[in-house]
C-alpha positions, 0 to 999 in steps of 0.5 A: 500499499505505501508503495502504491501512495508514493507512486501516485505522489511520484507520478503527480510530481513528475506531471507538474513540470510539464504544466508549468512548461505550458504556462511559460509559453503562453507568457512568452508569446504575450512578451513576444506581440508587438506594441501596436498589437491588439489587447485580448490575445494571450496567444497570437501567430499572425495579424491580418491587416485589413487596410493594406493587406498584408500579415504580420507573422508574431514569432518571426516578427516579420510582415508578409505581403504580396509582391508580383504574385508572391508572398514576401517575408520582411522586417519591414513594410515596403515603400507603398505603405510608408504613411500606414500607422500600425497603431491605428490600423485594425489587426484581425488575429489569424492563428494559421501556419501560413495565413496568406493560403487563406488570402482571398477569404481574409480579404472579403471577410475582414473588408468590413475593419478597413478604416476602423480606428477603435481597437485599443492596443498593447501600449497603451494598456493598463493591463499588466498582463502585457507589462511583459512587452519590450518597450510597454511604458508601464513595463520594465523596459522603459525607453526606446525599443528598436526592435519595434519601431511601430511603422516597420519601415522608418529606419528607426523612427516611429511616429513620435520618436519615443519621446518621453520614456527616456527613463534609461537616458540621462536626459530626465525627458521622461514624463507622462505617457508619450504622445497622448499627453505630451509630457504635459503631466497627464498621467494620474500618478504624476506628481505623487512620487513613487512611495519611497518616503514618509508623509 
C-alpha cells in the first residue's frame, strides 16, 4: 500500500513540470507581441491588416505581403505603405501556419474592418499582462525599443520617436505617457512620488 502512495506522489510530481512549461510558453507569446498589437489575446500567430491587405507574423517578427504574385517575408513594410500607421489600423488575429493561403477569404471576410480606428493596442493598455512586452511604458524596459518601431520601415523612427519615455537615458525627459499627453503631466500618478518616503 505504501508503494502505491509513493508511486502516486511521484506521478503527480512528475506531471507538474509539464503544466508549468505550457504556462511559460503562453507568457512568452504575450511578450512577443508588438506594442501596436491589439489587446485581449494571450496567444497570436499572425495579424491580418485589412487596410493594406498584408499579414504580420508575431513569432518571426516579419510582415508578409504580396509583391508581383509572390508572398514576401520582410522585417519592414514596402515603401508603398510608408504612411500607414500600425497603431491606428485594425488588426485581425489569424492563428494559422501560412495565413496567406487563405488570403482571398480573409480579404473578403475582414474588409469590414478597413478604416476602423477603435481598436485598443498593447502600448496604451493598463492590463498588467502586457507589461512584459518590450518597450511598454508601464513595463520593466522603459525607453526606446529599436526592435519594434511601430511602422516597420522608418529606419529607426516611429511616429513620435518615443519622446517622453526616456527614463533609461540621462536627459530627464521621461514624463507622462508619450504621445497621448505629450509630457504635460497627464498621467494620473504624476507628481505623487514613488511611495518610498513617509508622509
